DRENGUFI-718656 format. One record per residue (C-alpha): residue number from 1; z negated, y negated, x negated. Coordinates in steps of 0.05 Angstrom, whole numbers, plus 5000, padded with zeros to 4 digits. Last residue first. Example, Ala and Ser with C-alpha at 12.3 -4.5 7.8 and 13.67 -1.06 7.14 Angstrom:
2|4857|5021|4727
1|4844|5090|4754
***
This chain:
443|5202|5019|4725
442|5274|5011|4703
441|5287|5043|4635
440|5263|5003|4576
439|5306|4996|4514
438|5330|4927|4532
437|5258|4903|4534
436|5250|4914|4459
435|5179|4936|4444
434|5131|4878|4447
433|5096|4840|4392
432|5031|4801|4383
431|4991|4862|4360
430|5045|4879|4308
429|5042|4954|4302
428|4992|5001|4270
427|4984|5065|4230
426|5054|5093|4242
425|5086|5038|4200
424|5162|5033|4200
423|5172|5056|4272
422|5116|5011|4297
421|5146|4950|4263
420|5215|4966|4293
419|5186|4972|4363
418|5139|4914|4358
417|5185|4860|4333
416|5210|4839|4402
415|5168|4776|4408
414|5116|4756|4460
413|5108|4682|4471
412|5129|4685|4544
411|5078|4738|4560
410|5100|4742|4633
409|5167|4738|4669
408|5176|4809|4693
407|5209|4831|4629
406|5150|4804|4590
405|5100|4844|4630
404|5140|4908|4619
403|5147|4892|4545
402|5072|4883|4539
401|5063|4950|4573
400|5107|4984|4521
399|5069|4949|4465
398|5003|4974|4493
397|5031|5044|4500
396|5057|5048|4428
395|4993|5019|4401
394|4954|5071|4440
393|4997|5125|4409
392|4984|5098|4339
391|4908|5097|4353
390|4875|5032|4372
389|4809|5012|4338
388|4829|4946|4307
387|4863|4924|4371
386|4797|4931|4409
385|4800|4968|4475
384|4768|4930|4532
383|4702|4954|4561
382|4679|4955|4633
381|4743|4977|4666
380|4710|5015|4723
379|4756|5074|4709
378|4734|5078|4636
377|4753|5147|4609
376|4819|5152|4647
375|4826|5076|4654
374|4834|5065|4579
373|4835|4990|4581
372|4874|4931|4551
371|4855|4860|4573
370|4845|4844|4499
369|4776|4812|4507
368|4738|4749|4490
367|4797|4705|4470
366|4815|4687|4542
365|4756|4698|4588
364|4739|4767|4613
363|4717|4774|4685
362|4660|4819|4710
361|4651|4859|4773
360|4588|4849|4815
359|4623|4838|4881
358|4695|4860|4884
357|4748|4864|4831
356|4762|4906|4770
355|4772|4860|4711
354|4811|4797|4723
353|4833|4767|4658
352|4827|4692|4653
351|4863|4641|4610
350|4903|4610|4666
349|4926|4680|4689
348|4931|4725|4629
347|4968|4791|4636
346|4928|4854|4643
345|4943|4919|4607
344|4925|4988|4635
343|4922|5058|4605
342|4915|5130|4630
341|4974|5142|4677
340|5011|5081|4652
339|4996|5010|4671
338|5023|4939|4679
337|4981|4880|4702
336|4982|4814|4739
335|4922|4780|4770
334|4899|4730|4822
333|4825|4740|4835
332|4807|4678|4796
331|4845|4636|4847
330|4873|4570|4821
329|4937|4602|4795
328|4946|4640|4860
327|4954|4580|4907
326|4977|4615|4971
325|4924|4669|4963
324|4918|4743|4946
323|4971|4746|4892
322|4972|4815|4858
321|5031|4827|4812
320|5034|4901|4797
319|5077|4938|4746
318|5087|5013|4736
317|5094|5058|4675
316|5117|5125|4649
315|5173|5141|4698
314|5183|5211|4725
313|5200|5277|4693
312|5230|5328|4741
311|5181|5384|4755
310|5172|5361|4827
309|5245|5376|4841
308|5268|5355|4911
307|5216|5300|4915
306|5232|5279|4844
305|5307|5271|4858
304|5289|5236|4924
303|5244|5183|4893
302|5297|5129|4892
301|5290|5071|4843
300|5249|5007|4848
299|5263|4935|4828
298|5318|4917|4878
297|5362|4854|4879
296|5433|4861|4906
295|5410|4900|4967
294|5424|4975|4964
293|5483|5006|5002
292|5466|5063|5049
291|5475|5138|5038
290|5418|5148|5087
289|5375|5189|5040
288|5389|5143|4982
287|5376|5081|5024
286|5309|5110|5044
285|5290|5125|4972
284|5314|5056|4948
283|5269|5024|5002
282|5208|5064|4984
281|5211|5056|4909
280|5180|4986|4909
279|5116|5021|4934
278|5099|5049|4866
277|5100|5119|4838
276|5070|5147|4774
275|5078|5222|4767
274|5027|5270|4795
273|5074|5311|4839
272|5047|5365|4885
271|5088|5416|4922
270|5060|5447|4985
269|5127|5453|5020
268|5189|5444|4977
267|5226|5382|5000
266|5297|5385|5030
265|5299|5425|5095
264|5225|5416|5111
263|5223|5341|5098
262|5152|5316|5089
261|5129|5264|5038
260|5057|5244|5025
259|5032|5183|4987
258|4957|5171|4986
257|4931|5108|4952
256|4916|5083|4881
255|4913|5007|4888
254|4842|4987|4906
253|4804|5048|4880
252|4848|5042|4818
251|4812|4977|4801
250|4849|4913|4817
249|4810|4882|4873
248|4827|4864|4945
247|4804|4931|4973
246|4754|4962|4924
245|4724|5020|4963
244|4674|5062|4925
243|4699|5130|4902
242|4649|5186|4893
241|4661|5250|4855
240|4665|5325|4868
239|4681|5371|4810
238|4628|5422|4826
237|4598|5410|4896
236|4522|5407|4901
235|4518|5345|4857
234|4563|5308|4905
233|4517|5320|4965
232|4456|5304|4922
231|4484|5236|4906
230|4481|5217|4979
229|4536|5180|5016
228|4539|5229|5073
227|4602|5265|5053
226|4619|5323|5099
225|4646|5387|5069
224|4688|5433|5112
223|4748|5432|5067
222|4703|5432|5005
221|4691|5365|4971
220|4741|5346|4918
219|4740|5271|4931
218|4685|5230|4962
217|4687|5164|4999
216|4644|5101|4998
215|4658|5044|5046
214|4625|4975|5038
213|4675|4951|4987
212|4733|4958|5035
211|4781|5016|5030
210|4840|5021|4983
209|4908|4990|4995
208|4975|5001|5030
207|4969|5075|5046
206|5026|5124|5049
205|5060|5173|5096
204|5134|5186|5088
203|5170|5230|5139
202|5242|5253|5126
201|5273|5282|5188
200|5323|5340|5191
199|5273|5397|5197
198|5229|5358|5246
197|5282|5339|5298
196|5276|5398|5346
195|5246|5354|5400
194|5181|5393|5401
193|5176|5391|5325
192|5187|5316|5323
191|5136|5308|5378
190|5084|5348|5340
189|5095|5305|5278
188|5085|5241|5318
187|5024|5266|5355
186|4994|5290|5289
185|5000|5219|5262
184|4960|5196|5322
183|4907|5250|5310
182|4900|5228|5238
181|4889|5156|5260
180|4833|5181|5305
179|4801|5217|5245
178|4806|5154|5203
177|4775|5111|5257
176|4719|5161|5268
175|4702|5161|5194
174|4701|5085|5195
173|4651|5087|5253
172|4607|5135|5214
171|4606|5091|5152
170|4596|5027|5193
169|4533|5058|5222
168|4506|5092|5285
167|4571|5123|5308
166|4575|5161|5374
165|4582|5235|5357
164|4530|5263|5406
163|4561|5224|5463
162|4631|5250|5447
161|4680|5197|5424
160|4738|5193|5472
159|4759|5123|5449
158|4743|5097|5379
157|4678|5064|5358
156|4689|5002|5317
155|4681|4981|5245
154|4685|4905|5250
153|4614|4887|5233
152|4588|4952|5263
151|4618|4953|5333
150|4597|5005|5385
149|4641|5011|5446
148|4623|4990|5518
147|4695|4968|5533
146|4670|4897|5544
145|4633|4900|5478
144|4697|4921|5442
143|4735|4864|5474
142|4681|4814|5455
141|4683|4838|5382
140|4759|4832|5379
139|4759|4762|5409
138|4703|4739|5362
137|4743|4756|5300
136|4756|4816|5256
135|4765|4889|5273
134|4763|4927|5208
133|4821|4973|5196
132|4839|5046|5203
131|4881|5043|5245
130|4933|4992|5268
129|4988|5035|5239
128|5049|5007|5202
127|5099|5055|5238
126|5171|5044|5215
125|5218|5090|5253
124|5290|5097|5229
123|5341|5134|5272
122|5408|5170|5265
121|5464|5155|5314
120|5496|5200|5366
119|5432|5212|5405
118|5416|5283|5428
117|5342|5273|5420
116|5332|5201|5396
115|5304|5174|5462
114|5243|5219|5456
113|5229|5189|5388
112|5226|5119|5417
111|5180|5144|5472
110|5134|5174|5419
109|5130|5107|5383
108|5115|5072|5449
107|5058|5120|5464
106|5031|5109|5393
105|5033|5034|5402
104|4992|5036|5466
103|4944|5087|5436
102|4932|5044|5374
101|4919|4984|5419
100|4866|5015|5464
99|4876|4997|5537
98|4832|4964|5590
97|4876|4902|5594
96|4942|4906|5555
95|4952|4833|5537
94|5024|4812|5528
93|5052|4767|5473
92|5124|4743|5481
91|5173|4776|5434
90|5230|4776|5484
89|5191|4819|5532
88|5226|4884|5516
87|5223|4865|5442
86|5148|4873|5449
85|5089|4832|5425
84|5018|4858|5430
83|4951|4830|5452
82|4902|4887|5454
81|4848|4897|5508
80|4809|4941|5458
79|4841|4947|5389
78|4891|4895|5364
77|4861|4831|5390
76|4877|4758|5374
75|4875|4716|5436
74|4930|4665|5447
73|4910|4591|5441
72|4949|4579|5377
71|5014|4587|5414
70|5065|4641|5396
69|5129|4648|5354
68|5115|4609|5291
67|5051|4647|5274
66|4982|4617|5276
65|4958|4679|5314
64|4962|4750|5288
63|5020|4795|5307
62|5008|4864|5335
61|5074|4899|5345
60|5119|4934|5394
59|5190|4935|5369
58|5264|4948|5382
57|5327|4931|5344
56|5291|4922|5278
55|5330|4890|5221
54|5278|4847|5187
53|5302|4784|5223
52|5287|4817|5290
51|5219|4841|5267
50|5201|4770|5246
49|5199|4746|5174
48|5174|4676|5160
47|5210|4611|5176
46|5146|4574|5193
45|5088|4608|5156
44|5045|4668|5176
43|5108|4708|5190
42|5096|4775|5156
41|5034|4803|5188
40|5062|4858|5233
39|5016|4916|5251
38|5041|4971|5295
37|5109|4995|5320
36|5176|4984|5286
35|5241|5012|5313
34|5311|5020|5284
33|5373|5058|5309
32|5411|5072|5246
31|5483|5051|5234
30|5481|5036|5159
29|5470|4961|5173
28|5407|4980|5212
27|5386|5023|5153
26|5390|4966|5102
25|5363|4913|5149
24|5302|4955|5167
23|5292|4972|5093
22|5284|4897|5082
21|5334|4845|5056
20|5302|4777|5042
19|5333|4723|5086
18|5268|4705|5120
17|5211|4696|5072
16|5153|4745|5079
15|5085|4719|5098
14|5015|4746|5105
13|4989|4705|5047
12|5043|4658|5022
11|5112|4658|4991
10|5111|4718|4945
9|5180|4746|4928
8|5175|4759|4853
7|5100|4773|4855
6|5110|4829|4906
5|5155|4872|4864
4|5219|4885|4903
3|5242|4946|4943
2|5242|4900|5003
1|5197|4936|5053
***
């Protein structure tokens, strides 16, 4: 939302400090009508970010309890009998008895779009969807039971499920949640078409993290293929592979998510771009499209040149600062890393590298590993690359990633001798050096 790397603005889990400029603020200032509908977990601490502070004129959102705008006694439900907060009610929570939260929000999203037909001002819709997500807490479980819906440790049965398709496992319930989400997205696209707005509207669809550990997915199955979690299913389809969820970890299965852009008048249909993209580029992209001024501090750059021309060369690297708790330095899951398409370098957090994430993954203590991985051949990050075995190209990449970490406030002892040393000696570079940060283009 801010165009910033998360580590530089982190203030607590589920919190965004008020005063930071979001894409809602940027587009509101540029004259756009703004609306947010869905999940809002950005004011877990007093003085956190509310929809109003983030630049949204209108909203209907699910906010979890312990926020500075509602009492602790309120129920916490997003699915059946949801408790949602609307700008129409001054932000007060309202329980929609007998309703399904994703449907309530989708209806409000469609109503917002209806109001834009023939409007004088452009519009910005932010839709952080409630699905798919585990339903946590006793309130959520009780609401699902009251609705007569199956609940497998938080993976719930969605409305209108045919009797023969009722889920009998978490895997089947999750599949239903994804399919229901897809239908809600379809409602939005269909409404844009019906209103004659589709050709002039940029739609971005992206995930925020990978699935939970208990969910296994498959890639490269045929269009009518159904993955049942069995190795024989994968073996029967050339090129198919399994991906185990790693939400909350640092493997690619946790951070590599879908990103789809649709703008019929501006983006070639069916084009595929495999360059590195990170979420800090969303705000600059929206500002570029709107002709709006950027905030003073932004880490990302606009994707529009690359969306218009998929052949245009993109950036070589990206940087992630993952801070899952309020006290990150005491949490072994806290981690910082930079990566290219095929390589990844971790920064040290109190002498510990986090490798992967999730149950059964290993950690490397300081001095027992380089924190440098070839993620193309070792996607589970089980073996660090030894300095003595690096090729000249691998040295170049490692030094580049060191420089990225240094520029973002890490590797304080790193020097700038690497670039010159590498140029003079193609066999190896100084393992304690970085390339000069000034020579880096923005990530």
